[in-house]
C-alpha positions, -999 to 999 in steps of 0.1 A, spaced: 564 834 17 543 841 50 505 841 47 488 860 76 455 846 88 426 869 81 416 890 111 381 878 110 390 842 109 412 846 140 384 864 156 359 833 150 385 811 164 391 830 196 355 835 198 350 798 196 377 790 222 362 816 245 330 800 244 340 764 249 360 778 278 328 790 294 307 760 288 339 738 305 337 762 334 301 760 339 294 724 332 308 709 366 286 733 387 254 725 365 260 689 370 263 695 410 234 716 410 214 690 394 226 664 420 220 687 449 186 698 441 173 665 427 184 647 459 205 625 438 231 617 467 240 580 457 272 564 456 304 585 456 283 617 453 275 612 490 309 623 500 311 649 475 280 667 485 292 676 518 312 703 501 283 720 486 290 754 505 322 756 485 309 749 452 283 775 457 310 802 462 329 790 435 302 791 411 306 828 411 337 822 391 322 806 358 294 832 359 321 860 360 340 845 332 308 842 310 300 879 318 335 891 310 336 871 277 301 883 271 288 848 264 251 851 267 240 814 271 270 803 293 260 833 313 224 823 316 231 788 326 260 798 350 234 819 367 210 791 370 237 773 389 245 801 413 213 813 421 196 780 434 229 768 453 232 800 469 195 798 480 201 764 496 233 774 511 231 814 522 203 809 545 226 788 570 244 821 574 213 840 584 193 839 616 156 824 614 126 836 634 122 816 669 91 804 687 83 825 716 89 804 747 92 813 783 107 780 799 141 776 812 171 780 792 194 746 787 228 746 776 237 713 754 270 701 743 277 673 717 313 660 712 326 631 693 358 616 711 374 599 683 374 565 701 386 580 733 414 598 719 402 635 726 415 655 755 391 647 784 404 677 802 394 701 776 360 687 774 354 689 812 366 727 810 341 734 783 312 719 803 325 736 834 332 773 816 300 772 796 278 757 826 266 731 802 235 712 813 233 683 792 261 664 773 260 641 743 291 622 737 300 598 707 328 572 706 330 568 741 354 543 755 357 528 790 388 545 796 373 581 790 344 572 813 370 569 842 389 599 834 360 621 827 349 612 863 383 616 875 382 652 862 350 660 879 327 654 853 305 632 877 300 664 899 291 687 872 268 663 856 258 638 879 229 621 862 239 599 831 231 570 807 267 557 799 274 528 774 311 528 771 326 503 746 362 502 732 368 516 699 344 539 679 310 526 688 303 537 726 276 565 736 268 586 764 243 612 777 251 632 809 229 658 825 227 681 854 191 672 857 174 638 861 173 614 834 145 589 832 134 563 804 169 553 794 182 533 770 206 527 742 198 524 705 219 501 682 226 511 647 229 482 624 249 498 597 286 504 594 304 499 625 272 496 644 272 530 664 253 529 696 231 561 706 226 567 742 193 585 750 168 594 780 142 618 792 156 650 807 136 666 832 147 705 834 126 723 861 101 743 848 99 726 814 82 695 800 102 664 798 125 662 767 139 632 750 174 635 743 196 612 722 232 610 712 230 604 676 257 584 658 245 570 623 271 552 601 297 572 580 297 569 541 334 567 540 333 540 510 308 536 485 295 502 499 288 520 532 263 544 516 233 522 521 241 515 557 244 552 561 208 560 545 196 531 567 209 543 600 199 581 590 162 568 581 161 549 613 167 580 635 137 587 658 115 612 640 102 645 657 69 643 677 52 678 669 21 668 687 38 647 712 69 649 736 98 673 729 128 655 714 164 665 707 189 647 685 225 657 691 257 644 677 279 631 647 254 627 619 280 621 593 258 642 570 254 677 562 223 698 552 229 690 518 222 653 520 186 642 517 183 619 542 191 644 570 167 669 552 140 640 555 147 639 591 144 674 597 112 674 577 95 652 603 95 684 629 131 691 637 152 724 630 190 724 630 201 746 658 230 761 641 210 769 608 185 787 629 210 812 644 230 818 613 260 796 625 252 767 597 281 769 577 307 767 610 328 733 599 327 707 624 349 682 610 382 689 592 402 667 596 424 688 616 456 668 611 471 687 581 451 670 556 439 691 525 403 685 533 383 717 540 361 716 571 323 704 566 296 705 590 284 669 599 277 674 637 245 690 647 218 697 673 184 690 660 156 704 681 120 702 681 104 732 662 87 744 695 123 748 710 139 785 707 177 783 697 197 813 712 232 805 700 254 781 689 292 778 687 317 751 678 347 745 699 379 723 692 388 696 715 425 685 711 428 650 701 395 647 681 390 652 645 354 668 652 346 700 669 322 702 699 290 717 692 274 740 718 238 751 716 218 773 742 182 765 738 153 777 755 125 754 764 89 758 763 73 763 801 61 732 817 
């Protein structure tokens, strides 16, 4: 004898299953939003937070599921995940207001050479084609120094503060204009990356302190402390003093609280200012299934106007170069 389940009982089971499915879909995004909005980037969560823009886009799926199944509270919670994540991510794709300045335009390029493995000819070609005025380089080796000059970089950008070293720790700053007050900052965390700096004197503008930034990478849990320490040690902006620019591989995105704390001292992220803040700069681009994230930045004093930001692939490097067109206050 076959006994069929009552339609009401079957409906209740299906309803419970649908509700459970909704909560299971909503829960990961809820936890992610709590970590991101609460600034709880610690341990392995640091690496994960770099992918927040993808999570923000994906949070629409649980919301759509809850709406389709007509589950009230999962819908409410899903919306409470999607809205704040969108609020912190979406503005990066929208241009912001710029200060009204009348000084010269300066084109600044930053590039990580991957321990000198990047194609130097491609980098010099970028400098030449885009008439770059200032170049900040990370992972700058003695071999790269020789090859770049052989390709003519010394004629394009004759002023420089160079600190080539084998491997990943070297740093360099090149400019079309004179550079004074030069030096090298030695980060203490991780591999101990160097940061070349100097004061660039563009005609018609006040001097600008430019530094090739390269804090430690949080590639493992035991490196997170070094990463936080290096970011905390970056030179803050001086809103009532000289102009400053930090450009380079920060190993952090705008979803990491230490980078946001640095911005709060008086910098703006150039790409974010012009609606290009979601352009990925680190892939890697060697076939790995890791979507691009934005860890290379040009941070400029809030008194500097940002006209445009673009990213450019350099063969041989796992980073993309970032080119920012800036307008300085008049001197």
